[in-house]
N, C-alpha and C positions, 0 to 999 in steps of 0.2 A: 299338722293338717289343719286347714282352714275350713270352717263350716259356714254355709250360707245362713243357717239359723241355729247358732249354738244354743243348746239347751240340755246341759248334763243330766238334769233330773228326768227329762223325757227319755233320754238315752238309757238311763238306768232302768226306768220303768219298762221300757220296751225289751231290754235285756232280761229282766226278771220274768216278764210275760213269755219270752221265747224259751227260757229255761223251764218254766212251768209246763209249756206246751210239749216240749221234748220229753219231759218226765211222763206226761199223759200218753205220749206215743209209746214209750217203753212199757208203761202200765197196761196199755191196750194189748200189746203183744203178749205180755205175761198172761193176761186174762183169756187170750185166745186158746191157751192150753198147750200141752206138750204134743210131741209127735209130728209137728209141722216141719217140713224141710226148710232149712235156712234160706235156700234160693227162692222158695215160695214166699217166705216172709219178705225177702228183699224185693221181690217183684211187686207185691202189693204196696210196700212202703214207698217204692220209687214211682210206680205208675200213678197212684192216687195223689202223690205229691205234686204231679204236673198240674192238676186242676187249680189249686190256689195260686200256684206260681204263674200260670198263664193269665189268670184273672188279674193278678197283681201287675204283671208286666203290661197287659193291655190297658189297665187303668192309668199307669204312668206313661203310656205311649211309647214303651220301649220294646214291644214285642217284635216289631219288624227288624229292629237292629239286633235283637237278641238271637235271632235265627241265622244271622250272618257270621261266618267264622272263616279265618284264614289258616286255622290249625286244627283240622278235623282229627288228625292222628293224635294230637296232644289230648283232645277231649276223650277219645277212645281209651287212651292209656290211663288217663285219670279215672275214667269210668270203670275200667277193669280192676285197677287197684282198689278203688273205692267200694265197688260191689263185693269184692272179696273181704275187705275189712268189715263191711256191713253184715255179710253173711256170718262171718266168724263172731262178730259182736252179738248177733241175734241168737246164735247157737249158745253162747255163754249166758245170755239173758234168760233163755229158757231153762237152763240148768242151775242157775245161781239165784239166791235172793236178790231182789232189786238193789238194795244198798251196796252189796258186795260188787255187783256188776258195774255200778256207777263208779265206785271208789277205785277199782282196778283200772277202769277206763281212763282215770285221771293220769295214767302213765303216758298217754299219747303225746301231750305237749312236752313232757320231759324227754321222751325218746326223740321227738322232733328236733330238740336242741342238739342232741348228739348227731343226728343225721345231717343237720345244717352245717355242723362243723366238719364232718367227714366228707360229705358229697358236694356241698356248696362252698366249702372253704371259708365259711364265715368265722370271724374272730369270736371265740367264746372265752371269756376271762374266768379267773378263779372263782368269782362270786357265783356265776351261773353254773360252773362245773360242780361247785359245792352244793348248790341247791338241787341240781339234778341228782347227785349222788344220794343226798338225804331223802329226796322224794322217792327214788327207786327203792330205798330201804323201807319206806312206808308201804310201797306196793308189795314188797316181799313179805312184810309182816302180815298183810291181808292174804296173800296168795299161798305162801308155803304150807300152812295147815291144810289147805285144800289140795294142793298138788301132792302132798305126802300121801294122800289117799290112793294115788296110783299104786304105791307100794303096798299099802295096807289092804285095799279092796280090789285091786286090779284095774284094768282099763275101763271097767264099767261104772266107776264112781262118777255120779252126776256132778258133784262139786269139783272134782279134779278136771273133768272134761270142760266144765264151765269156766274155771279159772284159766286153764290153758287157752281156751278159745278167745277169751277177752284179752289176754296178753298178746295173742297173735293179731287180734283186731286192732289193738293199740299200736302195734308195730307197723301194720299195714296202713293204719290211719295216719301215722306220722309220715310215711312215704307218700301218701296222697297229698298231705299238706305241702310237701316239697314240690310236687307236681303242680299244685294250684299256684304256688308262689312263682313258678316259671310261667304259667299261663297268664297270670295277671299282668305280666309285662307287655303282652300283646293283645289280650282279649278283655272284653268288658265283663264286669261282674255278672250282669244279667245273662250273658251268653254262657258263662261257666256254670251258673246255677241251673239253667234250663237244660243244657246239653248233658249235665251229669244225670239229671232225673231221666232223660230219654235214653241215654246209653246204658244206665244202670238197669232200667226196665227191660231193655232188649237183651242185655247180657244175662240177667238173672232169669229171664224167660227160657233161656236155653237149658236151664237145669231141669225143665219139665221132662226132658228125655231120660233123666235119671230116676224119674218117678216122683210124682207129687201125690200125697195122700188126699182122699176126698175129705172135704171140710164141711162142717155144719154151717147153716146160715149164720148162726151166732159168731162162729170163728171168722167167717168171711167178712161179716160186718165189722168186727173188731179190727181185722187187718186193714180193711179199707179206711177205717177211722184213723188207724195208726199212720197210714200214708198221708191222709189229709193233715193230720197234726204235724207230721214231718215237714210238709211243704209250708204250712202256716208258721211253724217255728223258724224255718229258714228266712221267711219274709220278715218276721219280727226282728230277727237277729240282724239282717241286712239294714233294716230301718234304724236300728239302734245306733249303728255306726255313722249315721248321718248327723247325729246330734252331739256326740261325745267321743273323746279319744278312746282307743282300745284299752289303754292302761286304766281308764276311769271305770269302764263297765266290765272288763274281764273278770275281776274278782267275784262278781256276782254269779259267775258260773257255778261256784261251789255251793250255792244254796240247793243245787240239785240233790246233794246227799241228804239234806234235811227233808226236802219234799219226797224224795224216794223212800226214805225211812218211814215217813208218815203213811205214804200209800201202801208200803209193804206191810206195815203193822195193821192198818185198817182192813185191807183187802185179803191179805194172805197170812196174817198172824205171825209174820216174820219179825224177830227181834234181832238187831245187829249184835254180833259177838264182840267181846272186848278187843279182839285182834282187829276187827273191821273198824271199830271206833278209833283205836290208837293209830292204825295205819292210815286211815283217812285223814286224821288230824295232821299227821306228819306230811302227807302228800299235799294237802291243801296249803299248809304253811310254806312248803317249798315253792309251790306254784305262785302264791301271792308274793313271795320274796322275789321271784324272777320278774313278775309283772312290775313291782315297785322299782326294782333295779333298772329295768328297761325304761320306765318312765323317767327316772333320774338321768339316765344317759341321754334320753331324748331332749330333756331340758338343757343339758350341758352342750349337746350338739347345736341346738337352736341358739344358745347364747354365744357359742363360738362363731357361728355364721353371722349373727348380728354384729358381733365385734369386728369381724373381718369386712363387713360392708361399709364402704365410705359414707 
């Protein structure tokens, strides 16, 4: 990929800021309290994200182009999968310590590799299959102690419900990533970002009919703030890709486990268990291995194309 203004340091800083803002989003949802319907959280997260996204697109002069699409059904499909993933993730976030929810969520890109091989028929070689297998072992190390509470304490165990919900969210999120990869073939990034927030807001609003609890002004404010953080994080993430390769900035995603652990300790007095620390280390290592391997393959492909060019 060629950059009009290559600046890897700026790209890395924007990525770090985006990760920090997304952790702030998750922390705001945790602070809003329990008993909030997942669809209700998804609505505020999506609706208030539209504000910074529209401001950003207007500033770049891309708003008019962003509202034009040739594939509305594709956006609705992506929105439906995405809002289900979001709702499951928020359900898990409410019932798990923040570091645990973040660490289990790292399963999403690993599952996406499997889905890409199965559904998109992408070639996945031994290196990536090995990394995916090792990474999923790390996810199991974090999850199994919590999922076993289903048997020990019944279906009411908060930790078990949370772990299962985040795993479902990671699986649906991987499916959403495949849908986005299909959309980017024909749609602009700005269109995908804007339409997701709009469709996710409308779809999650439908859950009102299943009953939304009344919220305090404090909870409403925190959920609105979470939505704004979500939109801002998406903008910062998008901007980071303007200055550096994905393989350069992607590893910095994993600082979220550090930031999440700090926030969890300071605000909720949560201390990560040894299984969370060990499992997270394994998952992060597997993810970084895949990123570095993809970077190496990208260099080899570019060298091959250059050698083939007269």
